[in-house]
C-alpha positions in Angstrom: 0.0 0.0 0.0 1.2 3.5 -0.8 -0.3 6.9 0.3 -2.9 8.2 -2.2 -1.2 11.5 -2.7 1.8 9.7 -4.2 -0.2 8.8 -7.2 -1.3 11.3 -9.8 -2.8 9.1 -12.5 -5.0 6.0 -12.6 -3.8 3.6 -15.3 -5.2 0.3 -16.3 -3.4 -1.6 -19.1 -4.8 -5.0 -20.1 -1.5 -6.0 -21.7 0.7 -5.0 -18.9 -1.7 -5.9 -16.1 -1.0 -2.8 -14.1 -3.8 -1.5 -12.0 -4.4 1.0 -9.2 -7.2 0.5 -6.8 -8.2 3.6 -4.8 -9.5 3.7 -1.2 -10.0 6.9 0.8 -6.4 7.0 1.9 -4.4 4.3 0.1 -3.7 2.7 -3.3 -3.0 -1.0 -3.8 -0.6 -1.5 -6.7 -0.9 -4.9 -8.4 2.4 -6.1 -9.8 3.0 -6.0 -13.5 2.3 -9.2 -15.4 5.8 -9.2 -16.8 7.4 -9.3 -13.3 9.5 -12.5 -13.3 12.7 -13.9 -11.9 14.5 -16.5 -14.1 14.4 -18.3 -17.4 13.6 -22.0 -17.8 15.2 -23.2 -21.0 13.5 -26.5 -22.1 14.8 -28.9 -24.7 12.7 -31.9 -25.6 13.5 -35.2 -27.3 11.9 -35.4 -30.7 11.1 -39.1 -30.8 9.2 -38.9 -27.5 7.3 -35.8 -28.6 6.5 -37.6 -31.9 5.4 -40.7 -30.1 2.9 -38.7 -28.0 1.7 -36.8 -31.1 1.1 -40.0 -33.2 -0.7 -41.7 -30.3 -3.0 -38.8 -29.8 -4.5 -39.3 -33.2 -3.7 -41.9 -35.9 -3.8 -39.3 -38.5 -1.1 -37.3 -36.9 2.4 -37.3 -38.5 5.7 -35.9 -37.3 8.3 -33.5 -38.6 11.7 -34.4 -37.4 15.0 -32.6 -37.6 17.5 -33.9 -40.2 19.9 -35.0 -37.5 18.0 -37.7 -35.8 20.1 -37.6 -32.6 19.4 -33.9 -31.9 17.4 -32.6 -29.0 15.4 -29.6 -30.0 14.1 -26.5 -28.3 10.7 -26.5 -26.7 10.9 -23.0 -25.3 12.6 -20.3 -23.3 10.3 -19.3 -20.5 10.4 -16.3 -18.2 9.3 -17.7 -14.8 8.5 -16.2 -11.4 9.6 -18.2 -8.4 6.9 -20.5 -7.1 4.7 -20.1 -10.1 4.1 -21.1 -13.7 4.3 -18.0 -15.9 3.8 -15.2 -16.5 2.4 -15.7 -20.0 0.8 -13.8 -22.9 2.1 -10.5 -21.5 1.4 -8.2 -24.5 -1.4 -8.8 -27.0 0.0 -6.1 -29.2 3.2 -8.0 -29.9 1.8 -10.5 -32.3 4.0 -13.1 -34.0 5.3 -12.1 -37.4 7.1 -14.9 -39.2 8.9 -12.4 -41.6 10.8 -11.0 -38.6 12.7 -14.3 -38.1 13.3 -15.1 -41.8 17.1 -14.7 -41.2 17.2 -17.6 -38.8 14.2 -19.7 -40.0 16.3 -22.5 -41.5 18.1 -22.9 -38.2 14.9 -22.9 -36.3 13.5 -25.6 -38.5 16.3 -27.9 -37.4 16.8 -26.8 -33.7 13.4 -25.4 -32.7 11.4 -27.8 -34.7 7.6 -28.0 -34.7 7.3 -31.8 -34.4 3.6 -31.7 -35.1 3.7 -31.9 -38.9 -0.1 -31.6 -39.3 0.3 -28.0 -38.2 2.2 -25.1 -40.0 6.0 -25.0 -39.6 5.7 -21.8 -37.6 3.0 -23.1 -35.2 5.4 -23.8 -32.3 7.3 -20.5 -32.8 4.1 -18.5 -32.9 2.9 -20.2 -29.7 6.1 -19.7 -27.8 6.5 -16.1 -28.8 2.9 -15.1 -28.0 3.0 -17.0 -24.7 6.6 -16.5 -23.5 8.5 -14.2 -25.8 6.1 -11.3 -25.1 7.1 -11.6 -21.4 10.8 -11.8 -22.2 10.9 -8.5 -24.0 11.4 -6.6 -20.8 15.1 -7.6 -21.2 16.9 -5.4 -23.7 18.8 -8.3 -25.2 15.4 -10.1 -26.0 13.3 -7.1 -26.9 12.1 -8.4 -30.3 11.3 -11.6 -32.0 14.6 -12.0 -33.8 16.6 -11.6 -30.6 14.4 -13.9 -28.6 14.7 -16.8 -31.1 18.3 -16.1 -31.8 19.1 -16.3 -28.1 17.3 -19.7 -27.9 19.5 -21.0 -30.8 22.6 -19.7 -28.9 21.6 -21.6 -25.8 21.1 -24.9 -27.5 24.5 -24.6 -29.1 26.1 -23.9 -25.7 24.0 -26.4 -23.7 23.4 -29.2 -26.1 21.8 -32.1 -24.3 22.8 -34.6 -27.0 26.5 -33.9 -26.5 26.2 -33.8 -22.7 24.5 -37.2 -22.5 26.7 -38.9 -25.1 29.8 -37.8 -23.2 28.5 -40.0 -20.4 27.6 -42.9 -22.7 23.9 -42.2 -22.5 22.7 -42.5 -26.1 19.4 -43.2 -27.9 18.2 -46.8 -28.1 16.0 -49.1 -26.1 18.4 -49.8 -23.3 17.0 -48.1 -20.2 19.0 -45.7 -17.9 18.7 -44.8 -14.3 17.3 -41.3 -14.1 19.8 -40.4 -11.4 22.6 -41.1 -13.9 20.9 -38.9 -16.5 20.4 -36.1 -13.9 24.0 -36.3 -12.5 25.6 -36.4 -16.0 23.9 -33.0 -16.7 24.5 -31.6 -13.3 28.2 -32.5 -13.5 28.5 -30.4 -16.7 26.4 -27.5 -15.5 27.4 -27.5 -11.8 23.7 -26.8 -11.2 20.5 -28.8 -10.9 18.5 -29.4 -14.1 15.0 -30.9 -14.3 14.6 -34.3 -16.1 11.0 -34.9 -17.3 9.4 -38.1 -18.5 6.1 -39.3 -20.0 4.7 -42.8 -19.5 3.9 -44.9 -22.5 0.6 -46.5 -21.7 1.1 -49.4 -24.1 4.5 -50.5 -22.7 4.3 -48.7 -19.3 7.8 -47.4 -19.9 9.0 -44.1 -18.7 10.3 -42.2 -21.8 12.7 -39.3 -21.4 10.8 -36.2 -22.6 12.4 -32.9 -21.6 15.5 -31.5 -19.9 15.1 -28.0 -18.3 18.1 -25.7 -17.5 17.5 -22.6 -15.5 19.2 -19.2 -15.9 19.1 -15.9 -14.2 18.4 -12.7 -16.2 22.1 -12.4 -17.1 22.0 -15.9 -18.5 24.1 -17.5 -15.8 23.2 -21.1 -15.1 21.4 -21.5 -11.8 19.7 -24.4 -9.9 16.2 -25.1 -11.0 15.1 -25.9 -7.4 13.3 -22.6 -6.6 10.8 -23.0 -9.4 10.7 -26.8 -9.7 10.1 -27.9 -6.2 7.1 -30.0 -7.3 9.6 -32.2 -9.2 11.7 -32.9 -6.2 11.9 -36.7 -6.2 14.4 -38.0 -3.7 17.5 -35.9 -4.1 16.8 -34.9 -7.7 14.4 -32.8 -9.8 12.4 -35.2 -11.9 8.9 -36.6 -12.5 10.5 -39.9 -13.8 10.6 -43.0 -11.8 13.6 -43.5 -9.4 13.1 -47.3 -9.3 12.4 -48.1 -13.0 14.6 -47.5 -16.0 14.0 -44.5 -18.2 14.1 -45.2 -21.9 15.7 -42.9 -24.5 14.0 -44.1 -27.7 15.7 -43.9 -31.1 12.5 -44.1 -33.0 8.9 -43.1 -32.4 6.6 -45.5 -30.7 3.6 -46.0 -32.9 1.1 -47.9 -30.7 -1.6 -45.6 -29.4 -1.7 -44.3 -25.9 -4.4 -42.4 -24.1 -2.3 -39.9 -22.1 -0.7 -37.2 -24.2 1.6 -34.3 -23.5 0.5 -30.7 -23.7 2.1 -27.8 -25.4 3.6 -25.3 -23.0 
């Protein structure tokens, strides 16, 4: 609360979510929707994403990167401690595919829209409108080109394919202990990542789905613990099983399942 005489203007902005509520003596200021603390950079494994997509509907088909052993970007998400979001911070900053033409060929390979039934740009549009419009409060990410270019820089510098293969964790149908996956990444980063899985309902196998790395606003790697407490499983951040092996498929599983992942 602040004294009423400190405020000379009442302003309500739908896009910025800034509001002033007056009483006789005080004003309550509601925090801006773009107030956030860290980035969550999420890479996902294309064959797991593809498996989920195919099993959602038999008519669905997948678009995979040319390099079949490449993890791809899901998103770069401004995040406030203890919450999910913010999201959709500015309705006026609509996605414009022409603004990323310079890097589109790289995005097709490293920020791939696996859902081939949808336009190539579908995932980019979704991620920009939901997350990029919140990231623009940082000068280095204040437009579409900078936002997507920075995502490409992060996957080059923190490539999960290379990190895991250096510890002999490679795609196939040999299962791995999730602690080994987690510790391999943590050893390289010197910080806690998040390892996420989905469950294949046909085989009841845990499939590795996403790896999340957290950064502060200066893009220094930090522990994901403050925003991912719900994934605390034993001593690691994961929703995978600690007692069953996690599988790292080298092809899409084509039998249908009922549980599907959602686009974030």
